[in-house]
N, C-alpha and C positions, 0 to 999 in steps of 0.2 A: 439353232433356232427352234428345233423340235423340243429341246429340253425346256425352253422358256414357255412354249405353248402348252405342252402336255406332260412335262417331266420325264420324257423318255430319254434314256441314256443311249448315246450313239457313239461315244468314243471315250478315251481315258480322261480327257479334260472334263467332259460333262459328268463322268463318274466321280472325279475328285471334287467337282463343284457340288454334287449331290451329297457327298460325304461331309463337306464343310457345312452345308446348310443343315444337315441332320445334327451335326455337333453343336451348332449355334442354337438350334431349337431346344436341345436338352440341357444346355449349359446354364448353370445357376449364375455364373459370373456375367454372362451376356445379359441375362434377365436383370441383374442388378444394375448393370450399365444402362440398359434401356430405361429402366424405371427412374434412375437418377437423371437421365437426359429428359425424360418426359416431365418429371417434377420441375426441373430447371426451366424447361420451355414454358410450362404453365405459370411459373412465377414471373418469368419475363413478359408473358402476355399480360398478366395483371399489372405489372409495373408500367408497361406501355400504355395501358388504359388509363392509369392514374396520371401519368405524365401528359397524355393527350388531353385529358379533362382539364388539368391545371393550365396547360398551354392555351386551350380554348377560352377558359375563363379570363386569363390574363390578356389574351388578344382582344377580347371584348372590352375589357377595362381600358386598354390602350386606345381603342377606337373612341370610347367615351371621353377619355381625357383629351385626345386630340380635338374632339368636337367642342369641348366645354372648358378648356383650360384658360381661355381668355375671359370667360364670364365668372368663373368660380375659383376660389382659393384651393390650395391642396387639401386643406382641412375640410372644406365644404365638399369637395369631390370625394374624399375618403369616406365621409359620412353618407353621401348619396350612393356611392358605388359599393360600399361594404368592404373596402380594402383599408389597410392602415395607411396613415399619412406618409410614412417613409416610402412605401411602395409607389404611391401617387407621385411623390417628389422624384423618385428614380425614373419613373415613366416620363414625367415632364422633362427631366434633364436629357433623357435619351431622344425624345421627340425633337427637342431644340438642337441637340448635337447632330442628329441624323434625320433631317426632315424628309429625306428621300426613302427612308426605310419603311417597309410595310409594317402593319400592326403585328403580324406573325413574327417578323424578323426582330422587332423590338422585344416582344414577349420572350422569344427564344433566347436572346442575348441576356435578358434579365434572369431567366431561369438558370442558364448556364453559369452566370456569375454567382447566383445564390448557391448552386451546387458546389462551386469551387470553394466558397467560404464555409459551407457546411462540412465538406471533406477536410478542409484545413483545420477547422475547429475540433473535429473528431480525432485528429492525429495526436 
């Protein structure tokens, strides 16, 4: 415990621990690994923000379609909401097929389905 508090070596274990820490601090390989992990983490954070934004926008669209699908056609809703007609039609089909699902659940399923198709198209 003293080693963690003040870095004082009290036995062979803490001495070997200090040696390992020193080696890691000066190791170029460890620095490269750390930087790669840091960059990957930052990229994943950015990707998470993008996905979250897209999910939020699509959830809002689902809510609007649920509210207005009886009064407006898919074409009209697409124009009003700023989404393409195919997306509105997919949302309407999901709402009809799963009336108990939340807006977020429908949006999540649609995004996952799109990602599957995008990944298949890229292969």
